[in-house]
PDB file of N, CA, C and O in Angstrom:
ATOM      1  N   MET A   1     -40.009   7.553  31.125  1.00  0.00           N
ATOM      2  CA  MET A   1     -39.027   8.476  30.585  1.00  0.00           C
ATOM      3  C   MET A   1     -39.726   9.735  30.094  1.00  0.00           C
ATOM      4  O   MET A   1     -40.806   9.689  29.505  1.00  0.00           O
ATOM      5  N   SER A   2     -39.094  10.817  30.348  1.00  0.00           N
ATOM      6  CA  SER A   2     -39.680  12.080  29.913  1.00  0.00           C
ATOM      7  C   SER A   2     -39.226  12.404  28.499  1.00  0.00           C
ATOM      8  O   SER A   2     -38.287  11.812  27.965  1.00  0.00           O
ATOM      9  N   ASP A   3     -39.915  13.346  27.926  1.00  0.00           N
ATOM     10  CA  ASP A   3     -39.553  13.790  26.578  1.00  0.00           C
ATOM     11  C   ASP A   3     -38.155  14.382  26.556  1.00  0.00           C
ATOM     12  O   ASP A   3     -37.439  14.270  25.561  1.00  0.00           O
ATOM     13  N   HIS A   4     -37.771  15.012  27.658  1.00  0.00           N
ATOM     14  CA  HIS A   4     -36.437  15.607  27.738  1.00  0.00           C
ATOM     15  C   HIS A   4     -35.359  14.518  27.706  1.00  0.00           C
ATOM     16  O   HIS A   4     -34.334  14.686  27.046  1.00  0.00           O
ATOM     17  N   ASP A   5     -35.579  13.414  28.407  1.00  0.00           N
ATOM     18  CA  ASP A   5     -34.621  12.297  28.410  1.00  0.00           C
ATOM     19  C   ASP A   5     -34.511  11.673  27.022  1.00  0.00           C
ATOM     20  O   ASP A   5     -33.421  11.364  26.541  1.00  0.00           O
ATOM     21  N   ASN A   6     -35.680  11.498  26.393  1.00  0.00           N
ATOM     22  CA  ASN A   6     -35.687  10.919  25.041  1.00  0.00           C
ATOM     23  C   ASN A   6     -34.972  11.829  24.048  1.00  0.00           C
ATOM     24  O   ASN A   6     -34.241  11.352  23.180  1.00  0.00           O
ATOM     25  N   ALA A   7     -35.178  13.122  24.173  1.00  0.00           N
ATOM     26  CA  ALA A   7     -34.522  14.076  23.275  1.00  0.00           C
ATOM     27  C   ALA A   7     -33.010  14.032  23.480  1.00  0.00           C
ATOM     28  O   ALA A   7     -32.251  14.124  22.515  1.00  0.00           O
ATOM     29  N   GLY A   8     -32.573  13.892  24.719  1.00  0.00           N
ATOM     30  CA  GLY A   8     -31.144  13.811  25.003  1.00  0.00           C
ATOM     31  C   GLY A   8     -30.533  12.540  24.437  1.00  0.00           C
ATOM     32  O   GLY A   8     -29.422  12.558  23.906  1.00  0.00           O
ATOM     33  N   ARG A   9     -31.264  11.435  24.553  1.00  0.00           N
ATOM     34  CA  ARG A   9     -30.768  10.168  24.015  1.00  0.00           C
ATOM     35  C   ARG A   9     -30.719  10.217  22.488  1.00  0.00           C
ATOM     36  O   ARG A   9     -29.771   9.728  21.874  1.00  0.00           O
ATOM     37  N   ILE A  10     -31.735  10.804  21.889  1.00  0.00           N
ATOM     38  CA  ILE A  10     -31.768  10.911  20.425  1.00  0.00           C
ATOM     39  C   ILE A  10     -30.627  11.799  19.943  1.00  0.00           C
ATOM     40  O   ILE A  10     -29.960  11.479  18.959  1.00  0.00           O
ATOM     41  N   LEU A  11     -30.404  12.913  20.634  1.00  0.00           N
ATOM     42  CA  LEU A  11     -29.306  13.812  20.278  1.00  0.00           C
ATOM     43  C   LEU A  11     -27.974  13.084  20.391  1.00  0.00           C
ATOM     44  O   LEU A  11     -27.118  13.227  19.517  1.00  0.00           O
ATOM     45  N   ASN A  12     -27.785  12.311  21.444  1.00  0.00           N
ATOM     46  CA  ASN A  12     -26.564  11.536  21.637  1.00  0.00           C
ATOM     47  C   ASN A  12     -26.378  10.549  20.496  1.00  0.00           C
ATOM     48  O   ASN A  12     -25.277  10.420  19.962  1.00  0.00           O
ATOM     49  N   LEU A  13     -27.441   9.853  20.117  1.00  0.00           N
ATOM     50  CA  LEU A  13     -27.355   8.901  19.009  1.00  0.00           C
ATOM     51  C   LEU A  13     -27.056   9.604  17.688  1.00  0.00           C
ATOM     52  O   LEU A  13     -26.283   9.090  16.880  1.00  0.00           O
ATOM     53  N   GLU A  14     -27.646  10.750  17.461  1.00  0.00           N
ATOM     54  CA  GLU A  14     -27.379  11.505  16.233  1.00  0.00           C
ATOM     55  C   GLU A  14     -25.922  11.949  16.170  1.00  0.00           C
ATOM     56  O   GLU A  14     -25.312  11.926  15.101  1.00  0.00           O
ATOM     57  N   GLU A  15     -25.361  12.353  17.308  1.00  0.00           N
ATOM     58  CA  GLU A  15     -23.950  12.744  17.341  1.00  0.00           C
ATOM     59  C   GLU A  15     -23.053  11.554  17.017  1.00  0.00           C
ATOM     60  O   GLU A  15     -22.078  11.686  16.278  1.00  0.00           O
ATOM     61  N   LYS A  16     -23.390  10.384  17.577  1.00  0.00           N
ATOM     62  CA  LYS A  16     -22.601   9.183  17.298  1.00  0.00           C
ATOM     63  C   LYS A  16     -22.684   8.798  15.827  1.00  0.00           C
ATOM     64  O   LYS A  16     -21.678   8.420  15.225  1.00  0.00           O
ATOM     65  N   VAL A  17     -23.870   8.891  15.249  1.00  0.00           N
ATOM     66  CA  VAL A  17     -24.035   8.565  13.828  1.00  0.00           C
ATOM     67  C   VAL A  17     -23.234   9.544  12.972  1.00  0.00           C
ATOM     68  O   VAL A  17     -22.577   9.133  12.015  1.00  0.00           O
ATOM     69  N   ALA A  18     -23.281  10.825  13.303  1.00  0.00           N
ATOM     70  CA  ALA A  18     -22.520  11.819  12.548  1.00  0.00           C
ATOM     71  C   ALA A  18     -21.026  11.535  12.634  1.00  0.00           C
ATOM     72  O   ALA A  18     -20.314  11.626  11.634  1.00  0.00           O
ATOM     73  N   TYR A  19     -20.552  11.193  13.826  1.00  0.00           N
ATOM     74  CA  TYR A  19     -19.142  10.857  14.002  1.00  0.00           C
ATOM     75  C   TYR A  19     -18.773   9.640  13.156  1.00  0.00           C
ATOM     76  O   TYR A  19     -17.752   9.645  12.469  1.00  0.00           O
ATOM     77  N   LEU A  20     -19.599   8.603  13.207  1.00  0.00           N
ATOM     78  CA  LEU A  20     -19.314   7.389  12.445  1.00  0.00           C
ATOM     79  C   LEU A  20     -19.349   7.646  10.938  1.00  0.00           C
ATOM     80  O   LEU A  20     -18.551   7.073  10.197  1.00  0.00           O
ATOM     81  N   GLU A  21     -20.261   8.498  10.480  1.00  0.00           N
ATOM     82  CA  GLU A  21     -20.312   8.839   9.058  1.00  0.00           C
ATOM     83  C   GLU A  21     -19.031   9.555   8.622  1.00  0.00           C
ATOM     84  O   GLU A  21     -18.491   9.266   7.554  1.00  0.00           O
ATOM     85  N   ARG A  22     -18.547  10.484   9.441  1.00  0.00           N
ATOM     86  CA  ARG A  22     -17.282  11.167   9.131  1.00  0.00           C
ATOM     87  C   ARG A  22     -16.128  10.174   9.123  1.00  0.00           C
ATOM     88  O   ARG A  22     -15.245  10.239   8.268  1.00  0.00           O
ATOM     89  N   HIS A  23     -16.145   9.259  10.079  1.00  0.00           N
ATOM     90  CA  HIS A  23     -15.083   8.263  10.183  1.00  0.00           C
ATOM     91  C   HIS A  23     -15.069   7.359   8.943  1.00  0.00           C
ATOM     92  O   HIS A  23     -14.008   7.078   8.386  1.00  0.00           O
ATOM     93  N   VAL A  24     -16.240   6.911   8.521  1.00  0.00           N
ATOM     94  CA  VAL A  24     -16.334   6.047   7.339  1.00  0.00           C
ATOM     95  C   VAL A  24     -15.873   6.804   6.092  1.00  0.00           C
ATOM     96  O   VAL A  24     -15.185   6.234   5.245  1.00  0.00           O
ATOM     97  N   THR A  25     -16.237   8.058   5.975  1.00  0.00           N
ATOM     98  CA  THR A  25     -15.806   8.862   4.833  1.00  0.00           C
ATOM     99  C   THR A  25     -14.288   9.010   4.816  1.00  0.00           C
ATOM    100  O   THR A  25     -13.664   8.911   3.760  1.00  0.00           O
ATOM    101  N   ALA A  26     -13.696   9.245   5.986  1.00  0.00           N
ATOM    102  CA  ALA A  26     -12.237   9.361   6.070  1.00  0.00           C
ATOM    103  C   ALA A  26     -11.577   8.030   5.715  1.00  0.00           C
ATOM    104  O   ALA A  26     -10.562   8.012   5.018  1.00  0.00           O
ATOM    105  N   GLN A  27     -12.137   6.922   6.183  1.00  0.00           N
ATOM    106  CA  GLN A  27     -11.587   5.614   5.848  1.00  0.00           C
ATOM    107  C   GLN A  27     -11.689   5.336   4.354  1.00  0.00           C
ATOM    108  O   GLN A  27     -10.758   4.792   3.762  1.00  0.00           O
ATOM    109  N   ASP A  28     -12.799   5.701   3.745  1.00  0.00           N
ATOM    110  CA  ASP A  28     -12.959   5.506   2.302  1.00  0.00           C
ATOM    111  C   ASP A  28     -11.887   6.273   1.534  1.00  0.00           C
ATOM    112  O   ASP A  28     -11.314   5.759   0.574  1.00  0.00           O
ATOM    113  N   LYS A  29     -11.620   7.499   1.962  1.00  0.00           N
ATOM    114  CA  LYS A  29     -10.596   8.310   1.305  1.00  0.00           C
ATOM    115  C   LYS A  29      -9.225   7.646   1.415  1.00  0.00           C
ATOM    116  O   LYS A  29      -8.486   7.573   0.433  1.00  0.00           O
ATOM    117  N   VAL A  30      -8.889   7.166   2.604  1.00  0.00           N
ATOM    118  CA  VAL A  30      -7.599   6.507   2.821  1.00  0.00           C
ATOM    119  C   VAL A  30      -7.519   5.231   1.995  1.00  0.00           C
ATOM    120  O   VAL A  30      -6.477   4.944   1.405  1.00  0.00           O
ATOM    121  N   MET A  31      -8.592   4.469   1.943  1.00  0.00           N
ATOM    122  CA  MET A  31      -8.592   3.222   1.167  1.00  0.00           C
ATOM    123  C   MET A  31      -8.370   3.509  -0.318  1.00  0.00           C
ATOM    124  O   MET A  31      -7.651   2.764  -0.985  1.00  0.00           O
ATOM    125  N   LEU A  32      -8.969   4.566  -0.842  1.00  0.00           N
ATOM    126  CA  LEU A  32      -8.743   4.930  -2.242  1.00  0.00           C
ATOM    127  C   LEU A  32      -7.288   5.334  -2.476  1.00  0.00           C
ATOM    128  O   LEU A  32      -6.691   4.957  -3.484  1.00  0.00           O
ATOM    129  N   GLU A  33      -6.717   6.102  -1.545  1.00  0.00           N
ATOM    130  CA  GLU A  33      -5.317   6.497  -1.671  1.00  0.00           C
ATOM    131  C   GLU A  33      -4.407   5.274  -1.639  1.00  0.00           C
ATOM    132  O   GLU A  33      -3.464   5.175  -2.424  1.00  0.00           O
ATOM    133  N   LEU A  34      -4.693   4.344  -0.728  1.00  0.00           N
ATOM    134  CA  LEU A  34      -3.884   3.128  -0.638  1.00  0.00           C
ATOM    135  C   LEU A  34      -4.042   2.258  -1.884  1.00  0.00           C
ATOM    136  O   LEU A  34      -3.085   1.624  -2.327  1.00  0.00           O
ATOM    137  N   SER A  35      -5.231   2.229  -2.436  1.00  0.00           N
ATOM    138  CA  SER A  35      -5.465   1.460  -3.654  1.00  0.00           C
ATOM    139  C   SER A  35      -4.650   2.038  -4.811  1.00  0.00           C
ATOM    140  O   SER A  35      -4.041   1.293  -5.579  1.00  0.00           O
ATOM    141  N   ASP A  36      -4.640   3.358  -4.933  1.00  0.00           N
ATOM    142  CA  ASP A  36      -3.837   4.009  -5.980  1.00  0.00           C
ATOM    143  C   ASP A  36      -2.348   3.741  -5.763  1.00  0.00           C
ATOM    144  O   ASP A  36      -1.622   3.445  -6.711  1.00  0.00           O
ATOM    145  N   LEU A  37      -1.901   3.847  -4.518  1.00  0.00           N
ATOM    146  CA  LEU A  37      -0.502   3.591  -4.205  1.00  0.00           C
ATOM    147  C   LEU A  37      -0.129   2.150  -4.528  1.00  0.00           C
ATOM    148  O   LEU A  37       0.937   1.897  -5.089  1.00  0.00           O
ATOM    149  N   LEU A  38      -0.987   1.215  -4.184  1.00  0.00           N
ATOM    150  CA  LEU A  38      -0.730  -0.194  -4.477  1.00  0.00           C
ATOM    151  C   LEU A  38      -0.631  -0.431  -5.980  1.00  0.00           C
ATOM    152  O   LEU A  38       0.222  -1.194  -6.432  1.00  0.00           O
ATOM    153  N   ALA A  39      -1.489   0.210  -6.750  1.00  0.00           N
ATOM    154  CA  ALA A  39      -1.435   0.058  -8.203  1.00  0.00           C
ATOM    155  C   ALA A  39      -0.109   0.587  -8.747  1.00  0.00           C
ATOM    156  O   ALA A  39       0.490  -0.029  -9.629  1.00  0.00           O
ATOM    157  N   ARG A  40       0.353   1.726  -8.224  1.00  0.00           N
ATOM    158  CA  ARG A  40       1.635   2.278  -8.677  1.00  0.00           C
ATOM    159  C   ARG A  40       2.799   1.371  -8.280  1.00  0.00           C
ATOM    160  O   ARG A  40       3.721   1.159  -9.068  1.00  0.00           O
ATOM    161  N   VAL A  41       2.756   0.839  -7.061  1.00  0.00           N
ATOM    162  CA  VAL A  41       3.826  -0.041  -6.589  1.00  0.00           C
ATOM    163  C   VAL A  41       3.852  -1.318  -7.425  1.00  0.00           C
ATOM    164  O   VAL A  41       4.926  -1.802  -7.781  1.00  0.00           O
ATOM    165  N   ARG A  42       2.686  -1.862  -7.738  1.00  0.00           N
ATOM    166  CA  ARG A  42       2.636  -3.068  -8.573  1.00  0.00           C
ATOM    167  C   ARG A  42       3.215  -2.808  -9.958  1.00  0.00           C
ATOM    168  O   ARG A  42       3.950  -3.635 -10.497  1.00  0.00           O
ATOM    169  N   ALA A  43       2.880  -1.654 -10.533  1.00  0.00           N
ATOM    170  CA  ALA A  43       3.406  -1.313 -11.853  1.00  0.00           C
ATOM    171  C   ALA A  43       4.926  -1.165 -11.798  1.00  0.00           C
ATOM    172  O   ALA A  43       5.629  -1.636 -12.691  1.00  0.00           O
ATOM    173  N   GLU A  44       5.430  -0.513 -10.757  1.00  0.00           N
ATOM    174  CA  GLU A  44       6.872  -0.341 -10.618  1.00  0.00           C
ATOM    175  C   GLU A  44       7.565  -1.695 -10.393  1.00  0.00           C
ATOM    176  O   GLU A  44       8.631  -1.950 -10.952  1.00  0.00           O
ATOM    177  N   LEU A  45       6.961  -2.545  -9.583  1.00  0.00           N
ATOM    178  CA  LEU A  45       7.528  -3.868  -9.346  1.00  0.00           C
ATOM    179  C   LEU A  45       7.564  -4.679 -10.638  1.00  0.00           C
ATOM    180  O   LEU A  45       8.540  -5.381 -10.907  1.00  0.00           O
ATOM    181  N   LYS A  46       6.520  -4.585 -11.423  1.00  0.00           N
ATOM    182  CA  LYS A  46       6.483  -5.296 -12.706  1.00  0.00           C
ATOM    183  C   LYS A  46       7.609  -4.799 -13.608  1.00  0.00           C
ATOM    184  O   LYS A  46       8.300  -5.593 -14.247  1.00  0.00           O
ATOM    185  N   MET A  47       7.788  -3.474 -13.655  1.00  0.00           N
ATOM    186  CA  MET A  47       8.842  -2.900 -14.479  1.00  0.00           C
ATOM    187  C   MET A  47      10.222  -3.375 -13.993  1.00  0.00           C
ATOM    188  O   MET A  47      11.078  -3.731 -14.803  1.00  0.00           O
ATOM    189  N   LEU A  48      10.431  -3.378 -12.676  1.00  0.00           N
ATOM    190  CA  LEU A  48      11.716  -3.813 -12.133  1.00  0.00           C
ATOM    191  C   LEU A  48      11.963  -5.295 -12.403  1.00  0.00           C
ATOM    192  O   LEU A  48      13.090  -5.695 -12.696  1.00  0.00           O
ATOM    193  N   ARG A  49      10.919  -6.103 -12.306  1.00  0.00           N
ATOM    194  CA  ARG A  49      11.077  -7.521 -12.615  1.00  0.00           C
ATOM    195  C   ARG A  49      11.421  -7.728 -14.080  1.00  0.00           C
ATOM    196  O   ARG A  49      12.234  -8.586 -14.423  1.00  0.00           O
ATOM    197  N   GLU A  50      10.795  -6.935 -14.942  1.00  0.00           N
ATOM    198  CA  GLU A  50      11.108  -7.050 -16.365  1.00  0.00           C
ATOM    199  C   GLU A  50      12.550  -6.637 -16.632  1.00  0.00           C
ATOM    200  O   GLU A  50      13.249  -7.272 -17.422  1.00  0.00           O
ATOM    201  N   ARG A  51      12.990  -5.572 -15.973  1.00  0.00           N
ATOM    202  CA  ARG A  51      14.386  -5.137 -16.124  1.00  0.00           C
ATOM    203  C   ARG A  51      15.344  -6.204 -15.621  1.00  0.00           C
ATOM    204  O   ARG A  51      16.346  -6.502 -16.271  1.00  0.00           O
ATOM    205  N   ALA A  52      15.038  -6.774 -14.472  1.00  0.00           N
ATOM    206  CA  ALA A  52      15.891  -7.813 -13.904  1.00  0.00           C
ATOM    207  C   ALA A  52      15.912  -9.030 -14.822  1.00  0.00           C
ATOM    208  O   ALA A  52      16.951  -9.674 -14.970  1.00  0.00           O
ATOM    209  N   GLY A  53      14.790  -9.347 -15.432  1.00  0.00           N
ATOM    210  CA  GLY A  53      14.733 -10.459 -16.371  1.00  0.00           C
ATOM    211  C   GLY A  53      15.553 -10.174 -17.605  1.00  0.00           C
ATOM    212  O   GLY A  53      16.214 -11.067 -18.135  1.00  0.00           O
ATOM    213  N   ASP A  54      15.518  -8.930 -18.073  1.00  0.00           N
ATOM    214  CA  ASP A  54      16.309  -8.542 -19.249  1.00  0.00           C
ATOM    215  C   ASP A  54      17.792  -8.624 -18.942  1.00  0.00           C
ATOM    216  O   ASP A  54      18.566  -9.134 -19.752  1.00  0.00           O
ATOM    217  N   SER A  55      18.198  -8.127 -17.776  1.00  0.00           N
ATOM    218  CA  SER A  55      19.625  -8.165 -17.454  1.00  0.00           C
ATOM    219  C   SER A  55      20.065  -9.594 -17.197  1.00  0.00           C
ATOM    220  O   SER A  55      21.214  -9.944 -17.464  1.00  0.00           O
ATOM    221  N   GLY A  56      19.165 -10.426 -16.681  1.00  0.00           N
ATOM    222  CA  GLY A  56      19.494 -11.828 -16.476  1.00  0.00           C
ATOM    223  C   GLY A  56      19.663 -12.547 -17.800  1.00  0.00           C
ATOM    224  O   GLY A  56      20.510 -13.431 -17.921  1.00  0.00           O
ATOM    225  N   ALA A  57      18.872 -12.182 -18.787  1.00  0.00           N
ATOM    226  CA  ALA A  57      18.976 -12.800 -20.104  1.00  0.00           C
ATOM    227  C   ALA A  57      20.253 -12.366 -20.812  1.00  0.00           C
ATOM    228  O   ALA A  57      20.786 -13.100 -21.644  1.00  0.00           O
ATOM    229  N   ASN A  58      20.743 -11.174 -20.481  1.00  0.00           N
ATOM    230  CA  ASN A  58      21.961 -10.650 -21.105  1.00  0.00           C
ATOM    231  C   ASN A  58      23.208 -10.998 -20.307  1.00  0.00           C
ATOM    232  O   ASN A  58      24.284 -10.461 -20.569  1.00  0.00           O
ATOM    233  N   GLY A  59      23.075 -11.868 -19.361  1.00  0.00           N
ATOM    234  CA  GLY A  59      24.234 -12.235 -18.541  1.00  0.00           C
ATOM    235  C   GLY A  59      24.233 -11.504 -17.229  1.00  0.00           C
ATOM    236  O   GLY A  59      24.600 -12.088 -16.210  1.00  0.00           O
ATOM    237  N   GLY A  60      23.837 -10.247 -17.209  1.00  0.00           N
ATOM    238  CA  GLY A  60      23.758  -9.468 -15.977  1.00  0.00           C
ATOM    239  C   GLY A  60      25.112  -9.259 -15.345  1.00  0.00           C
ATOM    240  O   GLY A  60      26.013 -10.085 -15.493  1.00  0.00           O
ATOM    241  N   ALA A  61      25.252  -8.175 -14.654  1.00  0.00           N
ATOM    242  CA  ALA A  61      26.508  -7.880 -13.972  1.00  0.00           C
ATOM    243  C   ALA A  61      26.704  -8.849 -12.830  1.00  0.00           C
ATOM    244  O   ALA A  61      25.758  -9.150 -12.102  1.00  0.00           O
ATOM    245  N   GLY A  62      27.915  -9.340 -12.662  1.00  0.00           N
ATOM    246  CA  GLY A  62      28.224 -10.229 -11.567  1.00  0.00           C
ATOM    247  C   GLY A  62      27.845 -11.676 -11.828  1.00  0.00           C
ATOM    248  O   GLY A  62      27.799 -12.480 -10.898  1.00  0.00           O
ATOM    249  N   ARG A  63      27.574 -12.017 -13.078  1.00  0.00           N
ATOM    250  CA  ARG A  63      27.189 -13.391 -13.403  1.00  0.00           C
ATOM    251  C   ARG A  63      28.182 -13.986 -14.392  1.00  0.00           C
ATOM    252  O   ARG A  63      28.756 -13.274 -15.216  1.00  0.00           O
ATOM    253  N   ASP A  64      28.377 -15.292 -14.303  1.00  0.00           N
ATOM    254  CA  ASP A  64      29.258 -15.961 -15.257  1.00  0.00           C
ATOM    255  C   ASP A  64      28.454 -16.376 -16.492  1.00  0.00           C
ATOM    256  O   ASP A  64      27.278 -16.033 -16.615  1.00  0.00           O
ATOM    257  N   GLU A  65      29.080 -17.099 -17.385  1.00  0.00           N
ATOM    258  CA  GLU A  65      28.421 -17.477 -18.636  1.00  0.00           C
ATOM    259  C   GLU A  65      27.186 -18.349 -18.414  1.00  0.00           C
ATOM    260  O   GLU A  65      26.252 -18.318 -19.216  1.00  0.00           O
ATOM    261  N   GLY A  66      27.178 -19.115 -17.346  1.00  0.00           N
ATOM    262  CA  GLY A  66      26.043 -19.987 -17.047  1.00  0.00           C
ATOM    263  C   GLY A  66      24.919 -19.272 -16.323  1.00  0.00           C
ATOM    264  O   GLY A  66      23.913 -19.901 -15.995  1.00  0.00           O
ATOM    265  N   GLY A  67      25.055 -17.986 -16.065  1.00  0.00           N
ATOM    266  CA  GLY A  67      24.031 -17.222 -15.373  1.00  0.00           C
ATOM    267  C   GLY A  67      24.147 -17.291 -13.866  1.00  0.00           C
ATOM    268  O   GLY A  67      23.344 -16.683 -13.158  1.00  0.00           O
ATOM    269  N   GLU A  68      25.135 -18.021 -13.358  1.00  0.00           N
ATOM    270  CA  GLU A  68      25.337 -18.133 -11.918  1.00  0.00           C
ATOM    271  C   GLU A  68      26.087 -16.901 -11.412  1.00  0.00           C
ATOM    272  O   GLU A  68      26.881 -16.300 -12.136  1.00  0.00           O
ATOM    273  N   LEU A  69      25.822 -16.538 -10.165  1.00  0.00           N
ATOM    274  CA  LEU A  69      26.528 -15.413  -9.566  1.00  0.00           C
ATOM    275  C   LEU A  69      27.992 -15.774  -9.359  1.00  0.00           C
ATOM    276  O   LEU A  69      28.312 -16.866  -8.887  1.00  0.00           O
ATOM    277  N   ARG A  70      28.881 -14.846  -9.716  1.00  0.00           N
ATOM    278  CA  ARG A  70      30.309 -15.048  -9.489  1.00  0.00           C
ATOM    279  C   ARG A  70      30.648 -14.706  -8.053  1.00  0.00           C
ATOM    280  O   ARG A  70      29.995 -13.879  -7.418  1.00  0.00           O
ATOM    281  N   ASP A  71      31.699 -15.371  -7.549  1.00  0.00           N
ATOM    282  CA  ASP A  71      32.203 -15.011  -6.234  1.00  0.00           C
ATOM    283  C   ASP A  71      33.090 -13.790  -6.399  1.00  0.00           C
ATOM    284  O   ASP A  71      34.191 -13.878  -6.944  1.00  0.00           O
ATOM    285  N   GLU A  72      32.607 -12.658  -5.926  1.00  0.00           N
ATOM    286  CA  GLU A  72      33.374 -11.417  -6.014  1.00  0.00           C
ATOM    287  C   GLU A  72      33.516 -10.843  -4.629  1.00  0.00           C
ATOM    288  O   GLU A  72      32.695 -11.080  -3.743  1.00  0.00           O
ATOM    289  N   ARG A  73      34.578 -10.083  -4.464  1.00  0.00           N
ATOM    290  CA  ARG A  73      34.745  -9.380  -3.207  1.00  0.00           C
ATOM    291  C   ARG A  73      33.728  -8.252  -3.137  1.00  0.00           C
ATOM    292  O   ARG A  73      33.461  -7.598  -4.145  1.00  0.00           O
ATOM    293  N   PRO A  74      33.161  -8.018  -1.970  1.00  0.00           N
ATOM    294  CA  PRO A  74      32.267  -6.866  -1.820  1.00  0.00           C
ATOM    295  C   PRO A  74      33.033  -5.568  -2.074  1.00  0.00           C
ATOM    296  O   PRO A  74      34.253  -5.541  -1.910  1.00  0.00           O
ATOM    297  N   PRO A  75      32.368  -4.522  -2.458  1.00  0.00           N
ATOM    298  CA  PRO A  75      33.039  -3.259  -2.824  1.00  0.00           C
ATOM    299  C   PRO A  75      33.836  -2.626  -1.687  1.00  0.00           C
ATOM    300  O   PRO A  75      34.709  -1.800  -1.951  1.00  0.00           O
ATOM    301  N   HIS A  76      33.570  -2.978  -0.449  1.00  0.00           N
ATOM    302  CA  HIS A  76      34.291  -2.326   0.656  1.00  0.00           C
ATOM    303  C   HIS A  76      35.650  -2.959   0.923  1.00  0.00           C
ATOM    304  O   HIS A  76      36.340  -2.503   1.835  1.00  0.00           O
ATOM    305  N   TYR A  77      36.088  -4.001   0.171  1.00  0.00           N
ATOM    306  CA  TYR A  77      37.409  -4.590   0.339  1.00  0.00           C
ATOM    307  C   TYR A  77      38.414  -3.928  -0.559  1.00  0.00           C
ATOM    308  O   TYR A  77      39.587  -4.298  -0.551  1.00  0.00           O
TER     309      TYR A  77
END
């Protein structure tokens, strides 16, 4: 192999490494964004579950005295 062939192969490998480094950096950024989004969704879900638990403890709309759902007509009737 000549020095020219080796230089071309090295250049090709350097380009691939640079591409992969950019790709990994982009993936890291997306993973951080998804992690933040997941934390917000979990917090919102916790809040909604607490609200649902509070309304369930207070009888909640559409429930009878025993906490069971009442048979009601859907709103479109």
